[in-house]
C-alpha positions in Angstrom: 61.9 -2.3 -34.7 62.2 -0.6 -37.6 58.5 -1.3 -38.6 57.7 0.5 -35.1 59.7 3.4 -35.9 58.2 3.9 -39.2 54.7 3.6 -38.1 55.2 5.5 -34.7 56.3 9.0 -35.9 56.2 10.6 -32.4 58.8 8.0 -31.6 60.9 8.4 -34.4 61.0 12.3 -34.0 61.5 12.1 -30.3 64.5 9.9 -30.6 66.2 12.1 -33.5 66.0 14.9 -31.3 67.3 13.2 -28.1 70.0 11.4 -30.2 71.2 14.9 -31.3 71.1 16.2 -27.9 73.0 13.4 -26.5 75.4 13.5 -29.0 76.1 17.3 -28.1 76.7 16.2 -24.5 78.8 13.3 -25.3 81.3 15.1 -27.6 81.3 18.2 -25.0 83.3 16.0 -22.5 86.1 15.8 -25.0 85.9 18.9 -27.2 84.4 22.4 -26.9 85.1 25.1 -29.6 86.7 27.4 -26.4 87.1 27.4 -22.6 83.5 27.7 -21.6 84.7 29.5 -18.5 87.1 31.8 -19.9 86.4 35.8 -19.6 87.6 38.5 -21.6 87.6 42.2 -20.0 87.7 43.6 -23.6 84.7 45.0 -24.7 85.0 44.0 -28.4 85.0 40.1 -27.2 81.5 40.5 -25.4 78.4 40.2 -26.7 79.2 39.6 -30.1 77.1 38.3 -32.7 77.3 34.8 -34.5 80.3 34.7 -36.6 82.9 32.0 -38.0 84.7 32.5 -34.9 81.7 32.1 -32.7 79.0 30.3 -34.4 76.2 31.5 -31.5 78.3 34.5 -30.6 79.4 35.2 -27.2 77.9 36.4 -24.0 78.3 39.5 -21.5 81.7 38.5 -20.3 82.8 37.4 -23.5 82.3 33.6 -23.0 81.6 31.5 -26.1 78.1 30.7 -26.1 78.3 27.3 -27.9 80.5 26.3 -25.7 78.6 27.0 -22.8 75.7 25.5 -24.5 77.5 22.3 -24.7 78.6 22.1 -21.4 75.0 22.9 -20.0 74.0 19.9 -21.9 75.8 17.8 -19.2 74.0 19.4 -16.5 70.7 18.7 -18.0 71.5 15.0 -18.8 72.7 14.9 -15.3 69.6 16.4 -13.6 67.5 14.2 -15.6 69.3 11.0 -14.9 69.8 11.7 -11.3 66.2 12.7 -10.3 64.6 9.8 -12.3 67.0 7.2 -10.4 65.8 9.1 -7.2 62.2 9.8 -7.7 61.8 6.7 -9.6 63.1 4.6 -7.3 61.4 5.8 -4.3 58.0 6.2 -5.9 58.0 3.0 -7.3 59.0 1.1 -4.0 56.0 3.0 -2.2 53.6 2.5 -5.4 54.4 -1.3 -5.2 54.2 -1.8 -1.4 51.2 0.1 -1.1 49.5 -1.2 -3.9 50.1 -5.0 -3.1 50.1 -4.4 0.7 46.7 -2.7 0.9 44.8 -1.7 4.0 46.5 0.7 6.5 49.8 0.4 5.0 48.5 1.4 1.8 46.2 4.5 3.2 49.3 5.7 5.4 51.3 5.9 2.3 49.2 7.7 0.0 47.9 10.2 2.5 51.9 11.0 2.4 51.9 11.3 -1.1 48.9 13.1 -1.1 50.6 15.8 1.1 53.1 16.2 -1.3 50.8 16.3 -4.1 48.7 19.1 -2.9 51.8 21.4 -2.5 52.3 23.2 -6.0 55.4 22.1 -7.4 57.1 25.4 -7.9 56.0 26.4 -4.1 57.9 22.9 -3.2 61.0 23.6 -5.2 61.5 27.0 -3.7 60.6 26.2 -0.3 63.2 23.2 -0.4 66.1 25.2 -2.1 65.4 28.4 0.2 65.4 26.4 3.3 68.5 24.0 2.2 70.5 26.1 0.0 71.6 26.4 -3.8 73.7 24.0 -5.6 73.5 20.8 -7.8 72.7 18.6 -5.1 70.1 20.5 -3.6 68.3 20.9 -7.0 68.4 17.0 -7.5 66.8 16.4 -4.1 64.1 19.3 -4.5 62.8 17.8 -8.0 63.0 14.3 -7.0 60.9 15.3 -4.4 58.3 17.2 -6.5 58.5 14.0 -9.3 58.2 11.2 -7.1 54.5 11.2 -6.2 53.9 10.4 -9.8 55.7 7.3 -9.7 54.0 6.1 -6.6 50.8 6.9 -8.0 51.1 5.1 -11.2 53.0 2.4 -9.8 50.1 1.8 -7.3 47.2 2.0 -9.8 49.2 -0.4 -12.2 49.7 -2.9 -9.2 46.1 -2.7 -8.2 45.4 -3.9 -11.6 48.0 -6.6 -12.0 47.4 -8.3 -8.8 44.2 -9.5 -9.8 45.6 -11.0 -13.0 45.4 -15.1 -13.2 49.1 -15.6 -13.2 49.4 -13.6 -10.0 46.6 -15.3 -8.2 47.8 -18.9 -9.3 51.4 -17.6 -7.9 49.7 -16.7 -4.6 47.7 -19.9 -4.3 50.7 -22.2 -4.9 52.4 -20.6 -1.8 55.1 -18.2 -3.9 57.0 -15.9 -1.6 55.5 -12.3 -1.5 58.6 -10.7 -2.2 59.3 -13.2 -5.2 55.9 -12.2 -6.7 56.2 -8.5 -6.3 59.9 -8.4 -8.0 59.8 -11.7 -10.4 56.1 -11.1 -11.3 54.9 -7.9 -11.0 57.7 -5.5 -11.4 58.7 -6.6 -14.9 55.3 -6.1 -16.1 55.4 -2.2 -14.6 58.5 -1.6 -17.1 56.4 -0.2 -19.8 54.4 2.1 -17.7 57.8 3.4 -16.0 59.3 4.1 -19.3 56.5 6.2 -20.4 56.3 8.2 -17.0 60.3 8.3 -17.0 60.5 9.7 -20.3 57.7 12.5 -19.2 59.5 13.1 -15.9 63.0 13.5 -17.7 61.6 16.6 -19.5 59.8 17.9 -16.4 63.0 17.7 -14.2 65.1 19.7 -16.9 62.1 22.4 -17.0 62.0 22.5 -13.4 65.9 22.9 -13.0 66.0 25.7 -15.8 63.2 27.5 -13.7 64.9 27.4 -10.4 68.4 28.4 -12.5 66.5 31.2 -14.0 65.4 32.4 -10.6 69.2 32.2 -9.2 68.4 29.1 -7.0 69.5 26.3 -9.0 72.8 25.6 -10.6 75.2 28.7 -9.8 77.5 30.6 -11.9 80.1 30.2 -13.0 78.8 26.6 -13.9 76.4 26.8 -17.1 72.9 25.7 -17.1 70.5 26.4 -19.9 68.1 28.3 -17.1 71.0 30.5 -15.7 72.3 31.3 -19.1 68.5 32.9 -19.5 69.0 34.7 -16.3 72.0 36.4 -17.5 70.8 37.2 -21.1 67.6 39.4 -19.6 70.1 42.5 -19.1 71.1 42.6 -22.9 68.0 40.6 -24.7 67.4 43.8 -26.9 70.8 44.3 -27.9 71.7 41.0 -28.0 68.6 38.6 -28.6 70.6 35.6 -29.7 71.7 35.1 -25.8 68.5 34.2 -24.7 67.2 32.6 -28.0 70.0 29.8 -28.1 69.7 28.4 -24.6 65.7 28.9 -24.6 65.9 26.8 -28.0 67.7 24.2 -26.3 65.2 23.8 -23.4 62.2 23.9 -26.0 63.9 21.0 -28.0 64.8 18.8 -24.9 61.2 19.1 -23.9 59.8 18.4 -27.1 62.2 15.6 -27.5 61.2 13.7 -24.5 57.3 14.4 -24.6 57.4 12.9 -27.9 59.5 10.1 -26.7 57.0 9.4 -24.0 54.0 9.5 -26.2 55.7 7.4 -28.8 56.4 4.7 -25.9 53.0 5.0 -25.0 51.8 4.0 -28.3 54.4 1.1 -28.9 54.1 -0.5 -25.4 50.4 0.1 -25.2 50.3 1.2 -21.9 47.1 2.0 -20.7 45.6 5.4 -20.9 44.4 5.4 -17.3 48.1 4.9 -16.5 
Protein backbone atom coordinates (compact mmCIF):
# COMPACT_ATOMS: atom_id res chain seq x y z
CA UNK A 1 0.00 0.00 0.00
CA UNK A 2 2.81 2.42 0.88
CA UNK A 3 4.48 1.65 -2.45
CA UNK A 4 1.25 2.37 -4.33
CA UNK A 5 0.76 5.69 -2.53
CA UNK A 6 4.39 6.70 -3.10
CA UNK A 7 4.12 6.18 -6.85
CA UNK A 8 0.57 7.50 -7.18
CA UNK A 9 0.62 11.24 -6.42
CA UNK A 10 -3.05 11.73 -7.39
CA UNK A 11 -4.14 9.12 -4.88
CA UNK A 12 -1.80 10.47 -2.23
CA UNK A 13 -2.96 14.11 -2.53
CA UNK A 14 -6.61 13.16 -2.94
CA UNK A 15 -6.63 11.00 0.19
CA UNK A 16 -4.83 13.73 2.16
CA UNK A 17 -7.43 16.36 1.24
CA UNK A 18 -10.35 14.01 1.92
CA UNK A 19 -8.87 12.94 5.26
CA UNK A 20 -8.67 16.56 6.41
CA UNK A 21 -12.25 17.26 5.30
CA UNK A 22 -13.47 14.07 6.96
CA UNK A 23 -11.74 14.99 10.22
CA UNK A 24 -13.46 18.39 10.15
CA UNK A 25 -16.77 16.61 9.63
CA UNK A 26 -16.19 14.12 12.48
CA UNK A 27 -15.05 16.82 14.91
CA UNK A 28 -18.15 18.90 14.12
CA UNK A 29 -20.39 16.17 15.58
CA UNK A 30 -18.78 16.72 18.99
CA UNK A 31 -17.45 20.30 18.99
CA UNK A 32 -17.70 23.62 17.19
CA UNK A 33 -16.17 26.92 18.39
CA UNK A 34 -19.65 28.49 18.71
CA UNK A 35 -23.28 27.54 18.28
CA UNK A 36 -23.63 27.64 14.46
CA UNK A 37 -27.28 28.72 14.74
CA UNK A 38 -26.86 31.48 17.31
CA UNK A 39 -27.57 34.91 15.81
CA UNK A 40 -26.90 38.41 17.12
CA UNK A 41 -28.89 41.58 16.60
CA UNK A 42 -25.85 43.66 17.53
CA UNK A 43 -24.48 45.17 14.33
CA UNK A 44 -20.95 45.02 15.76
CA UNK A 45 -21.17 41.22 15.84
CA UNK A 46 -22.17 41.00 12.17
CA UNK A 47 -19.77 40.62 9.25
CA UNK A 48 -16.69 40.69 11.46
CA UNK A 49 -13.42 39.93 9.73
CA UNK A 50 -11.18 37.01 10.70
CA UNK A 51 -9.86 37.39 14.24
CA UNK A 52 -8.69 35.35 17.23
CA UNK A 53 -12.26 35.13 18.47
CA UNK A 54 -13.66 34.16 15.04
CA UNK A 55 -11.00 32.63 12.80
CA UNK A 56 -13.14 32.97 9.65
CA UNK A 57 -15.19 35.92 10.86
CA UNK A 58 -18.97 36.14 11.21
CA UNK A 59 -21.83 36.29 8.71
CA UNK A 60 -24.64 38.82 8.22
CA UNK A 61 -26.47 37.48 11.30
CA UNK A 62 -23.42 37.40 13.54
CA UNK A 63 -23.00 33.61 13.32
CA UNK A 64 -19.51 32.14 13.46
CA UNK A 65 -18.50 31.13 9.93
CA UNK A 66 -16.04 28.43 11.03
CA UNK A 67 -18.75 26.71 13.08
CA UNK A 68 -21.17 26.81 10.16
CA UNK A 69 -18.51 25.58 7.73
CA UNK A 70 -17.88 22.60 10.02
CA UNK A 71 -21.58 21.73 10.30
CA UNK A 72 -22.00 22.19 6.53
CA UNK A 73 -19.32 19.51 5.98
CA UNK A 74 -21.75 17.03 7.55
CA UNK A 75 -24.29 17.91 4.86
CA UNK A 76 -21.68 17.54 2.12
CA UNK A 77 -20.69 14.04 3.19
CA UNK A 78 -24.31 13.07 3.87
CA UNK A 79 -25.38 14.16 0.38
CA UNK A 80 -22.39 12.40 -1.21
CA UNK A 81 -22.89 9.12 0.66
CA UNK A 82 -26.68 8.89 0.34
CA UNK A 83 -26.75 9.78 -3.35
CA UNK A 84 -24.05 7.19 -4.00
CA UNK A 85 -26.04 4.52 -2.17
CA UNK A 86 -29.23 5.32 -4.08
CA UNK A 87 -27.77 6.08 -7.52
CA UNK A 88 -25.07 3.42 -7.27
CA UNK A 89 -27.44 0.65 -6.22
CA UNK A 90 -30.08 1.50 -8.83
CA UNK A 91 -27.64 2.12 -11.66
CA UNK A 92 -25.53 -0.97 -10.92
CA UNK A 93 -28.60 -3.21 -10.79
CA UNK A 94 -29.91 -1.85 -14.09
CA UNK A 95 -26.48 -2.22 -15.71
CA UNK A 96 -26.05 -5.78 -14.45
CA UNK A 97 -29.43 -6.94 -15.74
CA UNK A 98 -29.16 -5.04 -18.99
CA UNK A 99 -25.64 -6.21 -19.85
CA UNK A 100 -26.06 -9.82 -18.78
CA UNK A 101 -29.57 -10.57 -20.06
CA UNK A 102 -29.31 -8.57 -23.28
CA UNK A 103 -31.99 -8.66 -25.97
CA UNK A 104 -35.23 -6.76 -25.53
CA UNK A 105 -34.62 -6.23 -21.79
CA UNK A 106 -31.34 -4.53 -22.61
CA UNK A 107 -33.00 -2.32 -25.23
CA UNK A 108 -35.83 -1.25 -22.92
CA UNK A 109 -33.59 -0.48 -19.95
CA UNK A 110 -31.02 1.39 -22.00
CA UNK A 111 -33.69 3.46 -23.75
CA UNK A 112 -35.00 4.51 -20.32
CA UNK A 113 -31.46 5.42 -19.27
CA UNK A 114 -30.92 7.31 -22.53
CA UNK A 115 -34.07 9.39 -21.90
CA UNK A 116 -32.68 10.57 -18.57
CA UNK A 117 -29.26 11.19 -20.13
CA UNK A 118 -30.71 13.44 -22.83
CA UNK A 119 -32.07 15.81 -20.19
CA UNK A 120 -29.35 18.23 -18.98
CA UNK A 121 -28.49 17.54 -15.36
CA UNK A 122 -29.24 21.08 -14.19
CA UNK A 123 -32.64 21.07 -15.89
CA UNK A 124 -33.48 17.68 -14.36
CA UNK A 125 -32.53 18.89 -10.88
CA UNK A 126 -34.50 22.11 -11.18
CA UNK A 127 -37.53 20.30 -12.61
CA UNK A 128 -37.62 17.70 -9.84
CA UNK A 129 -37.12 20.18 -6.99
CA UNK A 130 -39.69 22.58 -8.45
CA UNK A 131 -42.31 19.80 -8.62
CA UNK A 132 -41.60 17.97 -5.35
CA UNK A 133 -40.38 20.83 -3.19
CA UNK A 134 -37.19 21.87 -1.45
CA UNK A 135 -35.22 20.14 1.28
CA UNK A 136 -32.52 17.59 1.97
CA UNK A 137 -34.62 14.54 1.01
CA UNK A 138 -35.72 16.06 -2.28
CA UNK A 139 -32.13 17.11 -3.02
CA UNK A 140 -30.84 13.56 -2.45
CA UNK A 141 -33.49 12.02 -4.72
CA UNK A 142 -32.96 14.62 -7.45
CA UNK A 143 -29.17 14.17 -7.52
CA UNK A 144 -29.55 10.37 -7.42
CA UNK A 145 -31.78 10.49 -10.51
CA UNK A 146 -29.15 12.61 -12.23
CA UNK A 147 -26.30 10.21 -11.35
CA UNK A 148 -27.75 6.71 -11.70
CA UNK A 149 -27.37 6.77 -15.49
CA UNK A 150 -23.57 6.87 -15.27
CA UNK A 151 -23.51 3.80 -13.02
CA UNK A 152 -25.91 1.99 -15.35
CA UNK A 153 -23.87 2.72 -18.48
CA UNK A 154 -20.52 1.92 -16.86
CA UNK A 155 -21.79 -1.31 -15.32
CA UNK A 156 -23.39 -2.49 -18.57
CA UNK A 157 -20.19 -1.77 -20.48
CA UNK A 158 -18.14 -3.82 -18.02
CA UNK A 159 -20.66 -6.68 -17.90
CA UNK A 160 -20.62 -6.98 -21.70
CA UNK A 161 -16.85 -7.35 -21.47
CA UNK A 162 -16.77 -9.67 -18.44
CA UNK A 163 -19.42 -12.14 -19.58
CA UNK A 164 -17.20 -13.09 -22.53
CA UNK A 165 -14.30 -14.04 -20.24
CA UNK A 166 -13.33 -17.68 -19.94
CA UNK A 167 -14.24 -18.15 -16.27
CA UNK A 168 -17.76 -16.82 -16.89
CA UNK A 169 -18.23 -18.98 -19.99
CA UNK A 170 -16.97 -21.98 -18.01
CA UNK A 171 -19.42 -21.27 -15.18
CA UNK A 172 -22.29 -21.17 -17.67
CA UNK A 173 -21.11 -24.39 -19.32
CA UNK A 174 -21.12 -26.36 -16.05
CA UNK A 175 -24.61 -25.15 -15.15
CA UNK A 176 -23.94 -22.54 -12.47
CA UNK A 177 -27.11 -20.55 -11.71
CA UNK A 178 -27.44 -17.20 -13.46
CA UNK A 179 -27.90 -15.28 -10.21
CA UNK A 180 -24.78 -16.89 -8.77
CA UNK A 181 -22.77 -15.96 -11.86
CA UNK A 182 -23.96 -12.36 -11.65
CA UNK A 183 -23.47 -11.79 -7.92
CA UNK A 184 -20.57 -14.13 -7.14
CA UNK A 185 -18.46 -13.87 -10.29
CA UNK A 186 -19.32 -10.71 -12.26
CA UNK A 187 -20.19 -8.24 -9.49
CA UNK A 188 -16.87 -8.63 -7.59
CA UNK A 189 -15.01 -7.89 -10.85
CA UNK A 190 -16.98 -4.65 -11.14
CA UNK A 191 -15.72 -3.30 -7.81
CA UNK A 192 -12.67 -1.41 -9.22
CA UNK A 193 -14.82 0.38 -11.81
CA UNK A 194 -17.53 1.17 -9.26
CA UNK A 195 -14.97 2.64 -6.87
CA UNK A 196 -13.60 4.95 -9.55
CA UNK A 197 -17.07 6.07 -10.65
CA UNK A 198 -18.18 6.52 -7.03
CA UNK A 199 -15.28 8.83 -6.23
CA UNK A 200 -16.03 10.87 -9.34
CA UNK A 201 -19.75 11.08 -8.59
CA UNK A 202 -19.17 11.92 -4.93
CA UNK A 203 -17.70 15.28 -5.88
CA UNK A 204 -20.30 15.96 -8.59
CA UNK A 205 -23.09 15.27 -6.09
CA UNK A 206 -21.71 17.88 -3.70
CA UNK A 207 -21.35 20.33 -6.60
CA UNK A 208 -24.96 19.69 -7.61
CA UNK A 209 -26.15 20.24 -4.03
CA UNK A 210 -24.14 23.45 -3.80
CA UNK A 211 -25.71 24.64 -7.04
CA UNK A 212 -29.24 23.89 -5.85
CA UNK A 213 -28.63 25.49 -2.46
CA UNK A 214 -27.07 28.52 -4.15
CA UNK A 215 -30.33 28.93 -6.10
CA UNK A 216 -32.33 28.47 -2.91
CA UNK A 217 -33.70 25.08 -3.99
CA UNK A 218 -31.50 22.74 -1.95
CA UNK A 219 -30.85 22.58 1.77
CA UNK A 220 -32.87 25.31 3.41
CA UNK A 221 -31.67 27.83 6.03
CA UNK A 222 -31.05 27.91 8.92
CA UNK A 223 -29.40 24.54 8.13
CA UNK A 224 -25.95 25.48 6.78
CA UNK A 225 -24.58 24.17 3.51
CA UNK A 226 -21.68 25.55 1.52
CA UNK A 227 -24.09 26.42 -1.29
CA UNK A 228 -26.57 28.46 0.73
CA UNK A 229 -23.68 30.15 2.56
CA UNK A 230 -22.48 31.39 -0.83
CA UNK A 231 -25.96 32.68 -1.58
CA UNK A 232 -26.11 34.72 1.60
CA UNK A 233 -22.59 36.04 0.98
CA UNK A 234 -23.62 37.75 -2.29
CA UNK A 235 -25.05 40.81 -0.58
CA UNK A 236 -21.83 41.47 1.34
CA UNK A 237 -19.19 40.07 -1.01
CA UNK A 238 -17.57 43.48 -1.65
CA UNK A 239 -17.31 44.59 1.95
CA UNK A 240 -16.77 41.10 3.43
CA UNK A 241 -15.34 38.81 0.72
CA UNK A 242 -14.30 36.16 3.26
CA UNK A 243 -17.99 35.18 3.69
CA UNK A 244 -17.91 33.83 0.11
CA UNK A 245 -14.26 32.79 -0.13
CA UNK A 246 -14.36 30.27 2.72
CA UNK A 247 -17.37 28.17 1.59
CA UNK A 248 -16.18 28.47 -2.02
CA UNK A 249 -12.76 27.16 -0.98
CA UNK A 250 -14.34 24.21 0.84
CA UNK A 251 -16.34 23.22 -2.25
CA UNK A 252 -13.21 23.52 -4.39
CA UNK A 253 -11.14 21.36 -2.02
CA UNK A 254 -13.91 18.76 -1.86
CA UNK A 255 -14.15 18.50 -5.65
CA UNK A 256 -10.36 18.45 -6.16
CA UNK A 257 -9.90 15.81 -3.45
CA UNK A 258 -12.44 13.36 -4.85
CA UNK A 259 -11.44 13.96 -8.48
CA UNK A 260 -7.82 13.22 -7.60
CA UNK A 261 -8.98 10.14 -5.68
CA UNK A 262 -10.91 8.97 -8.74
CA UNK A 263 -7.89 9.44 -11.02
CA UNK A 264 -5.60 7.78 -8.48
CA UNK A 265 -7.90 4.78 -8.10
CA UNK A 266 -8.16 4.46 -11.88
CA UNK A 267 -4.38 4.15 -12.12
CA UNK A 268 -3.93 1.97 -9.02
CA UNK A 269 -6.71 -0.48 -9.91
CA UNK A 270 -5.93 -0.31 -13.64
CA UNK A 271 -9.51 0.30 -14.64
CA UNK A 272 -10.00 0.24 -18.39
CA UNK A 273 -10.09 3.72 -19.96
CA UNK A 274 -13.18 2.70 -21.93
CA UNK A 275 -15.01 2.52 -18.64
